[in-house]
N, C-alpha and C positions, 0 to 999 in steps of 0.2 A: 630569325633574329638578326638585327643588323650587326656588322663587324664591330662597330663602335657604339657603346650605349650613349645615349643623348646626354651631354653635359648638363649638370643641374645649374652651372653658372656660366654665363657667356665670358669670353675673355676679359672684356673691359671691367667685369666684376670680380673674376677669379683672382687676378693678379693683386689687386688691392686687398682682397679677403686673405690670401696667403700671407701678405705683409702683416695685415692686422693679427692673424693667427699667431705669428711670432711674438707680438707684444703681448697678447692676451695669455698665451701660454707661459711666458716669463712672469706674469703676474701671479701665477700660482706658486712660484718659488720665493724663498726670502730674497730681498728684504719685504716686498709687499706681502707675499706669503698667503694669499686667499686661495685656498686649495681648489674650489670648484672651477676657478679660472683655467687650471690645467687641462680639465675635461673639456672646457669650452674651447680652448686653443686647439686641441686635438680634433674635435668635431668640425671645426672651421676649416682646417686645412684638409681633411677628408672630403668635405663638401667641394672644395676647389679642385680637388684631383679627380673626381668622379667624371668619367666621359672624356677625359683628356687623351690625346694621342701620346705616343712614347716621349716625344720631345717636349710636349706640353706638361707631362708628369714630372719630367727632369726639371723644367723651369720652375713650375710651382713648388716642388720640393726644395729647390735652391733658394727661391724667395723666402720661404718659411724658414729654412734653417739659417740663412745669412742674418735675417732679421733677428731671430731668436738668440743666436750666439753673439751678435754684436751688442745686444742689451745685456744678455746674462753675464757674459765675462768681460764686461767693460773694465773691470778692475784690473785686468792685465796691462792696461796703458797707465797705471797709477804713477810708475816712475820712469818707464822706458818709452813712453810716447805710443803713438798709434800703430807702429809697424808690427810689434808682436800681437796686438790686440786684433788688427786687421788679419794678419797671417793665419792665426789660430781660428778665428771665426769664419773666415771665407773658406779655409781648408776643411774644416769640420762640416760646412755646409754642403761640401761635395757628397760626403756620405749621406747626408739627409736627402739630397737630390736623388741618389741612387736609390734609397729607400723609397722615395716618392714614385720613381719610375716603377719598382716593383708592386707597389701598392695600386697604381694606376693599372697595370696589367692585371693584376687580380680582379678588380672591378670589371675589367673587359672580358677576361677568360672564364672566370668561374660561372657566370650565368649561362655562358654558351656551352660549358662543359657538362654542367648538370643542372638541369631546371628543376623548379619546385619551390614552394614557399619556404620549406624549412632549410633549404640550402641557402636561401638568400638570408634568412634570419639567424642561422647558426654558423654554417660553414663559412660563409663570406666574411662575417665579422671576425671569426677565429682566425682566418688567413691574413686578414689585414692586420690584426693584432700581432700575429707571428712574425710578419715581415717587419712591422715597427720595431719589435723587440730584437729581432735579428740585427737591424741596423744599430740599435744601441749596443748589442754585443760587439759588432764590428768596430764601433767607435772606440769601445773600451779595450780593444785588443791591438789594433794596428794603427799608425806605425810606432815604432819605438815603445812598445808596451801598451799603447793606446791611452786614451783620456776619458775614463768613465764617469764623467762630471755631467751633471744635468740629465740624468735619467728621469724618464716621467715619474717614477716612484719617488724621486727626491723631493717632489712637491707635496708629498702626502705624510710628512713626518708629524704633523699636528692633526691630521684629519682621521675620521672614523675607519679609513682603510688601512691605517698604519700597521695594525696588528697582523694583517694578511702577510707581512713579510717574514713572520716567524714561520710560516707553512711553505711559501714558495720563493722567498727571497726578493731581492729588489727588482730583478728582470721578470719575475713571475708577477710582481704587482703591476709593473709596466704593462704587461700583456693583458692583465684584467682591466686596467683603466682604458686601453685602447679598445679592448672587446666591448666594454659598455658604451663608448661613444660610437662606435661603428655599428652595433646592434640597434641603438636607438635611431641611427640614421636609416637603417634598412627597414626598421618597423615603419617609420614615416614614408619611406619610398614604396613599400609594398601596399600601403594604403588599406590594410585590413582593419579599419578602426572599430568595426563592430565586434570582431572576435578578439576578446581579451587574451586569449591563449597566445596569440602572436606576439605579445609583449613579454611573454614569460622568460625568454632567454635574456634579456636586458634586465628585467626586474630581479631575476634570480641572482644574476651577477651582482647587482647592486646589494642586494639583502645579504648574500654570502660575504662579499667584501666588507660591509659595514657592521655585520653582527658577529662574524667569526671571531672568537677570543684568540688571544696569543696563545701559542702553545706554552703550557705550564713547565718551567723547570724548578728544580727542588732547591728551596732555600736553605742555607746553612747559618754558620756563624757570621758575625759581622767583622770587617776589617776597618780599623781606624786609619784613614788616609789623610795626610796633611798635603795639600797641594798649593803650590805657590806661583803667583803671577808677578814676576818682578818689574814689569813695565819698563825695562832697561832699553838702552839703544842697540836693539837687536836687528834692526833693518839693514838691508844691504847697503843702503847709501847713508846711514845714520852716522854722525860724528862721533867717534869714541876712541878711547885708549884701551890697550890691552888690560883686560881683566875688568872692564867697566860692567858688563852684562852679569859676571859673577858677583860683583859687588852689589848690584841691584838685587839679585836674587837672595843674597845673604841678608841685606837689609829688610826685604819683604818676608823673610822666613822668621826674623827675630821675634815678632809677636807670638809665634806659636811654640816656642822653644819650651815654654814652661807647661805646655798642655800635657795632661797625663795620658799614658796609654796608646801614643802614636805608633802604629805598626808599621808604616812606611812613609817616607818623604818623597814626593813626587814633584819634579821640576820639568819645565816644558823643553822642547826643542831648542837647541842652541843656548841652553842655560848656562853652560861652563865653557867660556870663550878662550881657555887655556887648556890643553889636553892634560888631564891629570894623570893619565898613564906614562906621560913623558916629562912632567913637571912636578918635582918632589914639593915645591911650596904649595901648589894647587892640591895635591894629594893630601898634604897635611891639614889644609883648610877643611876638606871633606872628611877627614878623619875626626877632626875636632867637632865639626857639625854632628856626625853620627854620635859621637860621645855624648853631646848635650841631649840627644834623643834616647839616651839609655841603650845605644847599640842597635836602634831600628835601622834598617837598610835604607839607602838612597837610591832613587832611580833618576838619574841626570841624563844630560845630553851634550855631546861634544863632537868635535872633528877628530877622527883618529887617522893614523898614517901606518901603513904597512910598506916596508921597504924604504930605499933612500934614493934621492937625487931623480934620475930619470925614471927609475923603476918604481917610484913611490906611487902607492894607490891610496886615495883618500876615501873615507867612508863618513856618513852621517850616522852616528853611533850612540846608542842608549847604553848606559852602563848601569849594573847593579853593583852598588858600592857598599862595603861593610868596613866598619872601624877596624884598622889594623890589618885587613886583608886586601883592601884596595878592590879593584874591579874583579868581582868573583864571576860574572857573566856579562855578556854584551849581545846586542842586537843591533845590526846595521840596517839602515832603510833599504827595503827590498826593491822599491821603484822610485830611483832619483827621477826628478823632474827634467825631462829633455828640454833644452835651451834655457833651463833655469839653474839646474845643478850639474848639467854636463851638456856638451855640444856634441850630438851625433853628426858623423860626416862633416867634421869642422871645415875641411878644405873646400867642400862644395858650397856651404852656406857662407863662407866668407866671400864668395864671389858676389852675393847680394846684399848682405849687410855687414860689412866688416867692422864698423864701429860698435854695433851691438853684440856681435859674436865675441869681439875682443875683450868686452867686459867680463866675461866668464872665463877667468884664467885657469881656475882649478875645477877639474871635473871629478865628481864623486862616482865611485864604482858601486854597483848593487850588491848588497849583502846576500849572504846564504845562511844565516843563523835562523834558528827556529825563533818565531815571534812570541816567546814567552819566558817569564823569569820566574823561578822559585823563590819566593819571598820567605820561605820558612812557615809562615801562618797561611799562605795561600799561594796559587799559581795564577799569575796575572798574565793576560794577553796583551800584546803591544802592538802599537802602530805609530809611525812617525809622520805627522803631517799628511800629505797627500796619500800615504799608505792606506789610509782609511777608505779610500774610494775604491780599492782593489779587493775583489772577493777573496783572492787566494790567501792573501794575509790573514784576514779576519777569520775565514773558515779554518785555516790551519792552527790558529791560536785556540779555538774552541775545541777542535779535535784533539789538541795535545794537552787538554785539561785545564784551560783558563776558566778561573771562577770569577773573574772581574776583568775589566779592560782599563788600562792605564794609556791614555792616547796623549802624545805630546805634539805641540804644534807651535809654529812661529808665524803669526800673522802680521808681523810688524811692517812687511812690505805693502800690506793691503789695509793700512789704517783707514777708517772712515769710508770703507766700501762694503759691499754686500757679500764679499769673499767669505769672511769668518762666520756670518750667519749661515750661508749655504753649506759650509764645511760642518756647522754645528748640527744642521739638519740631517746631514748624512750620518753623523755620530749618533744622533738619537735613533735613527732607523737601525743602526747596527746594534744598539742596546736591544730593540725589540726583536730584531732578526735572530740574535744569538741567545736571547733570555738571559742577558748578564748585565749588571750595572756597569755604567761607563764613567770614568773620570776623564773629562777632556780639559787639558790645562794648556793655556797659550801664554806666550811671553807677554802679550799685550791685550788679550781678550779676543772673543767672548770665551770665558771659562765657566763650565758648569759640571755638576755631578748629576748624572741621569740614571733613573732606576730602570729595571728591566722592563717596565711597562711604559716607558718614554716619559715618566714624570720628571721634572727637574727638581731636585731636593737640596741643591745648594748651588750658589753661583757668585761670581765676582763681576763688578761692573767693568766694562771695556776702558782701556787707557788709563787705568789707575793701578798702582801696586796694591797687592792684597794677598790673602792666604785664607784657605778654608781647612778646617778639620772636621771630617764627615765620616760618620759611620755608614759603610756601604755594605749591603747583603751579598754574601758569597753564594754562587748558585752552581749547581751541577747538572748534567743531563743536557742532551743535544736536541735542538729543534729540527724538525723535518727540513728546514731551509738548510741547515748546515749538514746534515746527514746526506741529503740528496745533492746538495752543492752543484757541481758542474753539470749534473745530468738535467737540471731543470732547463737552464738555457740551451744545453746542447739538443735536447729533444725539441724544443720549441724552434730553434734554427733550422735544424735538419727536416723537421716535419714542414714547416712553412716553405722552405725552399723546394723540397720535393713536391709538396702540394702545388705550388706555383707551376713548376715544370709539368706536372700531371695535367693540371688545368689547361696549359697551353697546348699540349699534345691532343687532348680530347677536344678542345675547342676547334683545332685546326681540322681534325678528322670530320667533325660535325659539318664544318663550313664545306669541306671537300664533298661530303655526301649530299649536302643540300644542293651544291652547285651541280652535281651529277644527275640529281633528280629534276632540276629545273632546265637542264640542257635539252634542246629540241631533238626530237627523234626523226630519222629518215624513213 
């Protein structure tokens, strides 16, 4: 067997196909959101990587990754211009390139290490899928806590494959998607068209992914949630006076104050722009509001401060507020956004973009609180804005008894972009993954109430003030995705990396043995 498998595409075709794959892959995600395109994008880039050299695999991976991220997170340039957008996109593409290198080596080494039709039809697609998923895990982990945005699974929130996340989580669904694309490619490459059994690995994965129902959780009582989208000037560059966002929230809340039986009032991230734990007038305002709701607790969000002067630490904090008691519990955002909510290694990055870095004067510290509130009538799981993309926050909430999720976000800095729809797709997957209803409330939209099966049962239009009063079902019981949690991506990553190394060792031994057999004898 030759050291390099024959490339399926010559270079003049492979490079444009890798770029095209980035565009096609993005079409599977919101705003376009036609989910089969995600599978097509995966297949296209795999076709371009087969048979490449190591440097070729890196380049194909980088072309694909850079194209995809430049299109997918274009919203990061909304206010700050091209520098953050280019920096994020081109940096994440490095991870995609390294993943492309690993996948290229898998296509080279596994057929040499272990011959046989079924190794090609099953083991090779599994190894390729595992390496793709490992790359997604790495992007979501490093540096600075990672950026687990744009996993392959995020394209499937409205597809027949969505319910699979309750069994294997988001990274497990990413693995399944890539396995299907890679298995279909190998079925075509093996060329066993007359033997339908050779199509079974790909067909079985498709059927299981599309037919497997979501793990059932146990339905309990209903919780009446009032959630309010104030549409106030909550953006970083919005012109506003002190208290304007709070006033917008109060005005949007007024129409629901006469509703009967409200169990909790939910406001979005940044909804109280004056810290009520330090300002008596704001505290009195929230007390009066709770009184109008017959004492129902409020879940609001503000900036809190610990310490004074140079030792002060700032937190993006959700407060559970009760009439006459004030803040009875709090949850501070676990994963502040690097370069958005704080600047890591500030002195270093000031050397490259001092004007942009100087815009972020106040840095948020990560919270350590449990992401749950006891509302009295229910235990609510919490996530603040981009917290929703981090598995640890969501899994901990479910494990600590969350019966419903109250997700608070502020999309004001990304008005009229795809960001809020992409985030909403992730929230929908979280509902299915945990088997819990999700109330996703934004300052400006898109705000929705999503049932545990992914159905939207209430919504508010974007860029308009409004309020919802929704009866959501409380649920108990843990899905396999939550129970297994870190084990699924851990096993996939360790197994695929070990498998790649093993294939490399065996392939080298076989090549050495073949060379010895072919050596001339004296």
